[in-house]
C-alpha positions in Angstrom: -3.4 15.0 9.2 -0.1 12.9 8.3 -0.2 10.6 6.0 0.3 6.9 6.8 1.5 5.9 3.5 2.9 8.2 0.5 2.8 5.3 -1.9 -0.4 4.5 -1.4 -3.6 6.5 -1.1 -6.1 5.9 1.9 -4.3 2.8 3.0 -4.6 0.8 6.3 -1.0 -0.2 5.6 1.4 1.3 7.0 5.2 3.0 4.7 7.7 0.2 6.4 5.0 -2.4 5.9 4.1 -1.3 1.4 8.1 -1.1 1.4 8.9 -4.1 2.6 6.2 -6.0 -0.2 7.9 -4.1 -2.5 11.5 -5.0 -1.3 10.2 -9.1 -1.4 8.8 -8.1 -4.5 11.9 -7.3 -6.0 14.0 -9.9 -4.7 11.8 -11.8 -7.1 9.5 -14.0 -4.4 6.1 -15.3 -5.1 2.9 -13.9 -2.8 3.3 -17.0 -0.7 6.7 -17.1 0.2 6.1 -13.1 1.8 3.4 -14.0 3.5 5.2 -16.7 5.4 7.3 -13.6 6.9 4.9 -11.2 9.1 2.9 -10.3 6.4 -0.6 -11.3 5.5 -1.3 -13.1 2.5 -3.9 -11.3 1.6 -2.6 -8.4 1.7 0.2 -9.4 -0.2 -2.2 -10.2 -3.3 -4.3 -7.1 -2.9 -0.5 -5.1 -4.1 
């Protein structure tokens, strides 16, 4: 069985979406600003 995300075990979030969240946080954006992209605010707040 292949893992969906090698950085976060048992995640329902794909690795691509996880990397996108990390990229936005590295740009020093807030969770609300990141949620205005195609990501859910609850998902962003979780990470």
